[in-house]
SEROTOR-688643 format. One record per residue (C-alpha): residue in one letter; y, x, z; residue number from 1. Coordinates in nm, 2 decimals, decimal comma. Example, Ala and Ser with C-alpha at 12.3 -4.5 7.8 and 13.67 -1.06 7.14 Angstrom:
% SEROTOR-688643
- a_-0,45_1,23_0,78_1 .
- s_-0,11_1,37_0,71_2 .
% end
This chain:
% SEROTOR-688643
- m_0,00_0,00_0,00_1 .
- s_0,34_0,14_-0,09_2 .
- l_0,62_0,20_0,16_3 .
- r_0,85_-0,06_0,00_4 .
- r_0,57_-0,32_0,02_5 .
- i_0,54_-0,24_0,39_6 .
- a_0,91_-0,27_0,44_7 .
- l_0,91_-0,60_0,26_8 .
- t_0,63_-0,77_0,44_9 .
- s_0,60_-0,60_0,79_10 .
- g_0,81_-0,56_1,10_11 .
- l_1,01_-0,27_1,22_12 .
- a_0,73_-0,11_1,43_13 .
- i_0,49_-0,10_1,13_14 .
- t_0,76_0,02_0,90_15 .
- l_0,86_0,31_1,12_16 .
- a_0,49_0,41_1,16_17 .
- a_0,44_0,42_0,79_18 .
- m_0,77_0,60_0,72_19 .
- p_0,73_0,96_0,58_20 .
- a_0,84_1,24_0,82_21 .
- f_1,13_1,35_0,60_22 .
- t_1,34_1,04_0,66_23 .
- s_1,50_0,97_1,00_24 .
- r_1,63_0,61_0,94_25 .
- r_1,47_0,28_0,84_26 .
- p_1,48_0,24_0,46_27 .
- r_1,74_-0,01_0,35_28 .
- y_1,79_-0,22_0,04_29 .
- g_2,09_-0,21_-0,19_30 .
- g_2,32_0,02_-0,38_31 .
- t_2,33_0,18_-0,72_32 .
- l_2,17_0,51_-0,77_33 .
- i_2,34_0,73_-1,03_34 .
- l_2,11_0,96_-1,23_35 .
- e_2,22_1,22_-1,49_36 .
- m_2,01_1,38_-1,76_37 .
- g_2,06_1,62_-2,04_38 .
- a_1,84_1,44_-2,29_39 .
- t_1,96_1,15_-2,51_40 .
- i_1,75_0,85_-2,61_41 .
- d_1,82_0,64_-2,92_42 .
- s_1,61_0,33_-2,86_43 .
- i_1,44_0,18_-2,56_44 .
- d_1,18_0,01_-2,79_45 .
- s_1,02_0,31_-2,96_46 .
- v_0,70_0,48_-2,83_47 .
- a_0,77_0,83_-2,70_48 .
- l_0,54_1,08_-2,86_49 .
- g_0,54_1,45_-2,85_50 .
- y_0,67_1,70_-2,59_51 .
- s_1,04_1,72_-2,65_52 .
- a_1,29_1,67_-2,37_53 .
- e_1,39_1,34_-2,53_54 .
- a_1,03_1,22_-2,54_55 .
- v_0,96_1,32_-2,18_56 .
- a_1,28_1,15_-2,06_57 .
- k_1,19_0,83_-2,26_58 .
- r_0,85_0,82_-2,09_59 .
- q_1,01_0,85_-1,75_60 .
- i_1,24_0,56_-1,82_61 .
- d_0,94_0,36_-1,96_62 .
- s_0,76_0,42_-1,64_63 .
- l_1,04_0,24_-1,45_64 .
- i_1,05_-0,07_-1,67_65 .
- y_0,68_-0,09_-1,74_66 .
- d_0,39_-0,08_-1,49_67 .
- h_0,10_0,04_-1,71_68 .
- r_0,06_0,31_-1,97_69 .
- n_-0,19_0,24_-2,25_70 .
- s_-0,42_0,49_-2,41_71 .
- d_-0,19_0,51_-2,72_72 .
- g_0,10_0,63_-2,51_73 .
- s_0,28_0,29_-2,50_74 .
- f_0,36_0,10_-2,19_75 .
- s_0,30_-0,26_-2,08_76 .
- d_0,34_-0,51_-1,79_77 .
- p_0,68_-0,55_-1,61_78 .
- g_0,77_-0,25_-1,39_79 .
- p_0,99_-0,21_-1,08_80 .
- f_1,31_-0,23_-1,30_81 .
- r_1,44_-0,41_-1,60_82 .
- v_1,70_-0,31_-1,86_83 .
- a_2,04_-0,46_-1,78_84 .
- e_2,25_-0,24_-2,01_85 .
- w_2,16_0,00_-2,29_86 .
- e_2,41_0,22_-2,49_87 .
- p_2,20_0,44_-2,72_88 .
- r_2,23_0,82_-2,64_89 .
- k_2,49_0,76_-2,37_90 .
- h_2,43_0,52_-2,09_91 .
- a_2,18_0,27_-1,94_92 .
- v_2,16_0,04_-1,63_93 .
- l_1,83_-0,06_-1,49_94 .
- a_1,83_-0,36_-1,24_95 .
- a_1,57_-0,41_-0,97_96 .
- n_1,28_-0,64_-1,06_97 .
- e_1,27_-0,89_-0,78_98 .
- d_0,92_-1,01_-0,88_99 .
- f_0,75_-0,67_-0,92_100 .
- q_0,39_-0,70_-0,81_101 .
- r_0,40_-0,40_-0,58_102 .
- g_0,73_-0,50_-0,41_103 .
- r_1,10_-0,49_-0,50_104 .
- p_1,25_-0,14_-0,53_105 .
- f_1,49_-0,04_-0,26_106 .
- v_1,80_0,02_-0,48_107 .
- d_1,96_-0,27_-0,66_108 .
- s_2,01_-0,07_-0,98_109 .
- i_1,99_0,27_-1,15_110 .
- e_2,28_0,39_-1,36_111 .
- i_2,16_0,66_-1,61_112 .
- q_2,41_0,89_-1,78_113 .
- m_2,26_1,07_-2,08_114 .
- g_2,36_1,39_-2,26_115 .
- r_2,53_1,55_-1,96_116 .
- p_2,55_1,94_-1,99_117 .
- a_2,36_2,13_-1,72_118 .
- s_2,67_2,29_-1,58_119 .
- e_2,84_1,95_-1,53_120 .
- r_2,53_1,78_-1,38_121 .
- l_2,54_2,01_-1,08_122 .
- i_2,91_1,97_-1,03_123 .
- d_2,88_1,60_-1,05_124 .
- v_2,63_1,60_-0,76_125 .
- e_2,84_1,84_-0,56_126 .
- l_3,14_1,61_-0,61_127 .
- n_2,93_1,30_-0,52_128 .
- k_2,97_1,16_-0,87_129 .
- a_2,59_1,15_-0,92_130 .
- d_2,29_1,11_-0,69_131 .
- i_2,01_1,29_-0,88_132 .
- a_2,02_1,54_-1,16_133 .
- e_1,78_1,79_-1,29_134 .
- i_1,94_2,14_-1,30_135 .
- p_1,83_2,47_-1,44_136 .
- a_1,61_2,67_-1,21_137 .
- d_1,85_2,96_-1,21_138 .
- q_2,12_2,74_-1,06_139 .
- a_1,91_2,64_-0,76_140 .
- r_2,04_2,93_-0,54_141 .
- r_2,40_2,86_-0,63_142 .
- a_2,35_2,49_-0,55_143 .
- a_2,21_2,57_-0,21_144 .
- e_2,49_2,82_-0,14_145 .
- n_2,74_2,54_-0,22_146 .
- g_2,57_2,31_0,03_147 .
- a_2,39_2,09_-0,23_148 .
- r_2,05_1,95_-0,15_149 .
- t_1,77_2,05_-0,39_150 .
- s_1,41_1,95_-0,45_151 .
- a_1,17_2,16_-0,66_152 .
- s_0,83_2,10_-0,81_153 .
- k_0,56_2,36_-0,82_154 .
- p_0,61_2,61_-1,11_155 .
- d_0,49_2,39_-1,39_156 .
- e_0,71_2,48_-1,69_157 .
- l_0,61_2,79_-1,89_158 .
- i_0,86_3,00_-2,08_159 .
- a_0,67_3,17_-2,36_160 .
- l_0,72_3,37_-2,68_161 .
- y_0,51_3,28_-2,97_162 .
- f_0,48_3,39_-3,33_163 .
- v_0,53_3,12_-3,59_164 .
- r_0,48_3,34_-3,90_165 .
- s_0,17_3,54_-3,99_166 .
- d_0,32_3,78_-4,23_167 .
- e_0,23_4,14_-4,26_168 .
- q_0,44_4,25_-3,97_169 .
- s_0,42_3,97_-3,71_170 .
- g_0,05_3,93_-3,79_171 .
- d_-0,01_4,28_-3,66_172 .
- r_-0,20_4,26_-3,33_173 .
- l_-0,08_4,61_-3,23_174 .
- l_0,28_4,50_-3,27_175 .
- r_0,23_4,18_-3,07_176 .
- e_0,05_4,37_-2,79_177 .
- a_0,32_4,64_-2,78_178 .
- l_0,59_4,38_-2,75_179 .
- s_0,40_4,20_-2,47_180 .
- r_0,35_4,52_-2,27_181 .
- s_0,71_4,62_-2,31_182 .
- i_0,85_4,30_-2,14_183 .
- d_0,96_4,34_-1,78_184 .
- r_0,86_3,99_-1,65_185 .
- p_0,94_4,06_-1,28_186 .
- a_1,29_4,16_-1,37_187 .
- i_1,34_3,85_-1,57_188 .
- v_1,23_3,63_-1,28_189 .
- n_1,43_3,82_-1,02_190 .
- f_1,76_3,86_-1,20_191 .
- i_1,79_3,60_-1,48_192 .
- l_1,60_3,32_-1,31_193 .
- q_1,73_3,42_-0,96_194 .
- k_1,38_3,44_-0,81_195 .
- e_1,31_3,07_-0,90_196 .
- g_0,97_3,10_-1,05_197 .
- e_0,70_3,37_-1,10_198 .
- p_0,60_3,61_-1,38_199 .
- a_0,34_3,46_-1,62_200 .
- g_0,05_3,65_-1,77_201 .
- g_-0,16_3,34_-1,87_202 .
- l_-0,11_2,99_-2,01_203 .
- l_-0,20_2,82_-1,68_204 .
- p_-0,04_2,87_-1,34_205 .
- q_-0,24_3,00_-1,05_206 .
- w_-0,22_2,67_-0,85_207 .
- s_-0,37_2,48_-1,14_208 .
- s_-0,65_2,71_-1,28_209 .
- g_-0,71_2,96_-1,00_210 .
- t_-0,75_3,24_-1,26_211 .
- a_-0,39_3,34_-1,34_212 .
- f_-0,42_3,65_-1,13_213 .
- l_-0,67_3,78_-1,39_214 .
- f_-0,39_3,82_-1,64_215 .
- p_-0,15_4,11_-1,57_216 .
- t_0,22_4,05_-1,55_217 .
- s_0,35_4,40_-1,48_218 .
- r_0,53_4,61_-1,75_219 .
- d_0,34_4,89_-1,92_220 .
- l_0,60_5,07_-2,12_221 .
- d_0,39_5,38_-2,18_222 .
- r_0,11_5,18_-2,34_223 .
- a_0,37_4,98_-2,54_224 .
- k_0,51_5,31_-2,68_225 .
- e_0,16_5,43_-2,76_226 .
- l_0,08_5,12_-2,95_227 .
- r_0,41_5,13_-3,13_228 .
- s_0,33_5,49_-3,25_229 .
- q_0,03_5,36_-3,43_230 .
- i_0,24_5,13_-3,65_231 .
- p_0,40_5,30_-3,95_232 .
- g_0,76_5,25_-4,05_233 .
- s_1,03_5,05_-3,89_234 .
- v_0,95_4,74_-3,69_235 .
- k_1,19_4,45_-3,68_236 .
- i_1,12_4,10_-3,54_237 .
- g_1,35_3,79_-3,54_238 .
- l_1,34_3,60_-3,22_239 .
- g_1,47_3,24_-3,22_240 .
- y_1,57_3,02_-2,92_241 .
- d_1,73_2,69_-2,85_242 .
- s_2,11_2,73_-2,89_243 .
- g_2,17_2,48_-2,61_244 .
- d_1,96_2,67_-2,35_245 .
- p_2,16_2,96_-2,19_246 .
- p_1,88_3,08_-1,95_247 .
- v_1,64_3,11_-2,24_248 .
- q_1,91_3,29_-2,44_249 .
- a_1,95_3,54_-2,16_250 .
- i_1,57_3,59_-2,14_251 .
- g_1,56_3,65_-2,52_252 .
- e_1,83_3,91_-2,49_253 .
- r_1,65_4,09_-2,21_254 .
- i_1,33_4,09_-2,41_255 .
- a_1,52_4,25_-2,70_256 .
- v_1,64_4,53_-2,46_257 .
- n_1,29_4,58_-2,32_258 .
- a_1,14_4,60_-2,67_259 .
- r_1,40_4,85_-2,79_260 .
- e_1,28_5,09_-2,52_261 .
- a_0,94_5,07_-2,68_262 .
- g_1,07_5,13_-3,03_263 .
- i_1,07_4,77_-3,15_264 .
- s_1,38_4,62_-3,29_265 .
- i_1,44_4,25_-3,21_266 .
- t_1,72_4,04_-3,35_267 .
- t_1,79_3,72_-3,15_268 .
- e_1,90_3,40_-3,32_269 .
- a_2,04_3,08_-3,17_270 .
- i_1,88_2,78_-3,34_271 .
- p_2,07_2,45_-3,32_272 .
- k_1,88_2,13_-3,25_273 .
- g_1,70_2,03_-3,57_274 .
- g_1,80_2,35_-3,74_275 .
- g_1,57_2,58_-3,93_276 .
- s_1,51_2,95_-3,89_277 .
- r_1,31_3,23_-4,06_278 .
- a_1,26_3,41_-3,73_279 .
- e_0,90_3,54_-3,69_280 .
- a_0,89_3,44_-3,32_281 .
- r_1,03_3,17_-3,09_282 .
- l_1,11_3,16_-2,72_283 .
- v_1,03_2,81_-2,59_284 .
- r_0,97_2,60_-2,28_285 .
- l_0,64_2,43_-2,23_286 .
- d_0,61_2,15_-1,98_287 .
- m_0,26_2,09_-1,82_288 .
- p_0,16_1,74_-1,92_289 .
- s_-0,10_1,72_-1,65_290 .
- r_-0,23_1,89_-1,34_291 .
- d_-0,56_1,92_-1,52_292 .
- p_-0,60_2,27_-1,66_293 .
- r_-0,80_2,17_-1,97_294 .
- a_-0,55_1,90_-2,07_295 .
- t_-0,26_2,14_-2,03_296 .
- l_-0,42_2,42_-2,22_297 .
- v_-0,52_2,20_-2,51_298 .
- a_-0,16_2,05_-2,52_299 .
- f_0,00_2,39_-2,52_300 .
- l_-0,22_2,52_-2,80_301 .
- d_-0,14_2,21_-3,00_302 .
- q_0,23_2,25_-2,95_303 .
- l_0,23_2,61_-3,05_304 .
- h_-0,01_2,57_-3,35_305 .
- v_-0,21_2,87_-3,23_306 .
- p_-0,42_3,02_-3,50_307 .
- t_-0,79_2,96_-3,44_308 .
- t_-1,12_3,09_-3,58_309 .
- a_-1,46_2,95_-3,60_310 .
- d_-1,54_3,12_-3,27_311 .
- d_-1,26_2,99_-3,06_312 .
- a_-1,15_2,66_-3,22_313 .
- d_-1,04_2,38_-2,99_314 .
- e_-1,35_2,18_-3,06_315 .
- g_-1,53_2,46_-2,87_316 .
- l_-1,36_2,35_-2,55_317 .
- p_-1,56_2,05_-2,43_318 .
- d_-1,42_1,76_-2,23_319 .
- p_-1,48_1,80_-1,94_320 .
- a_-1,48_2,18_-1,95_321 .
- t_-1,60_2,42_-1,68_322 .
- p_-1,36_2,67_-1,53_323 .
- q_-1,53_2,95_-1,72_324 .
- q_-1,49_2,77_-2,05_325 .
- i_-1,12_2,71_-1,98_326 .
- y_-1,07_3,07_-1,88_327 .
- d_-1,26_3,20_-2,19_328 .
- r_-1,04_3,00_-2,42_329 .
- e_-0,72_3,10_-2,25_330 .
- a_-0,82_3,46_-2,25_331 .
- a_-0,90_3,45_-2,62_332 .
- v_-0,55_3,33_-2,69_333 .
- i_-0,38_3,58_-2,46_334 .
- q_-0,57_3,87_-2,61_335 .
- s_-0,46_3,77_-2,96_336 .
- y_-0,10_3,80_-2,84_337 .
- f_0,01_3,52_-3,07_338 .
- v_0,14_3,37_-2,75_339 .
- i_0,32_3,59_-2,49_340 .
- p_0,38_3,41_-2,16_341 .
- i_0,70_3,52_-1,98_342 .
- a_0,75_3,31_-1,66_343 .
- w_0,66_3,00_-1,48_344 .
- i_0,95_2,80_-1,33_345 .
- p_0,98_2,48_-1,13_346 .
- h_1,17_2,17_-1,22_347 .
- v_1,47_2,16_-0,98_348 .
- y_1,67_1,85_-0,88_349 .
- a_2,01_1,84_-0,71_350 .
- l_2,04_1,54_-0,47_351 .
- s_2,34_1,38_-0,32_352 .
- a_2,37_1,34_0,06_353 .
- r_2,27_0,98_0,05_354 .
- v_1,93_1,01_-0,14_355 .
- r_1,63_0,95_0,08_356 .
- d_1,25_0,97_0,02_357 .
- w_1,27_1,15_-0,31_358 .
- k_0,99_1,39_-0,41_359 .
- a_1,00_1,61_-0,71_360 .
- p_0,74_1,48_-0,96_361 .
- g_0,46_1,71_-1,07_362 .
- p_0,30_1,74_-1,41_363 .
- g_0,22_1,39_-1,56_364 .
- e_0,39_1,22_-1,27_365 .
- n_0,68_0,98_-1,29_366 .
- w_1,02_0,97_-1,12_367 .
- p_0,96_0,80_-0,78_368 .
- l_1,28_0,60_-0,80_369 .
- a_1,12_0,27_-0,69_370 .
- d_1,06_0,44_-0,35_371 .
- v_1,40_0,61_-0,32_372 .
- w_1,66_0,44_-0,10_373 .
- l_2,03_0,52_-0,04_374 .
- d_2,16_0,60_0,31_375 .
- q_2,50_0,44_0,31_376 .
- a_2,60_0,63_0,62_377 .
- a_2,62_0,94_0,40_378 .
- s_2,89_1,01_0,14_379 .
- q_2,93_0,75_-0,13_380 .
- p_2,92_0,87_-0,49_381 .
- e_3,20_0,77_-0,72_382 .
- k_3,07_0,55_-1,00_383 .
- g_3,08_0,71_-1,34_384 .
- t_3,15_1,06_-1,46_385 .
- p_3,46_1,23_-1,60_386 .
% end
């Protein structure tokens, strides 16, 4: 039974007994929760497919207005909220569903502001103009220093470099391995990501697979130089990244510096959304779609279009798969160096002072906004954004 159902049907004593330890007051109904997001959504009616930020955000909103997700990815049955206003790519208001089968949500409504830049989302929470906003992991320390409340998931987003072209140069395994060994992953985590995350050597985090420790993450510049010496002629690689992602841009520039020390020339390229590029490699973010290691591994390989052979094709990974089978498939991909993991980072959320009973969702989980309530004794956000 959910907490809001208990609050709806039971007395004070039962409610307090069921209340999570992280709240100190009895949950109350009412108020408008203001949520800001970077993604923009065109239509509330379309089915969200794929792994883009927009598709992920659309599925999160769908989970608030529908109660059941079907096998084809669509949703059905009324959820805890209903759409009251919808302005494509800009703004939405979801009103509480008084007749929801598992109990009415605590808040009266949720106001969603779309397309907000990352830098402005944190400022809006600090100024009490928003209640919940996902912020870049590298801003978590600054947020805490400024007195903002933050909530973080386990490290469940992978930053990785992958080769998109198999020409004579980028298809050279020696080159790919030399590049991988030249990268200083711990420095990237410590300085660029401000220690929010951990170096990545594999395609699954330790907390999910239990085998990540078998993939080294330390830099081996001497070996990188040795491998580079075996490649004749000059070596140049184009590395593309999302032009709207400053942390990934900084990581790409650091990789270029590391590679240069091994004798590999990398030219970074900012790629606008929807734009094309002839860069041989890309630096991307990969969100775990599930806590299940097999599901995540298959999804990642599908997104990256990893080259396969008859010996290691995806159909060779049964469902369900044993830990050994999952590890073998992951190791085969890592040892090909078509994909070079860089770092695992958490999803970090900035919270206003009045938000209660929020828990950062994990892979495949939805925003727990039906269970969140607003403590009106705390500061009141100003409605809207500048």
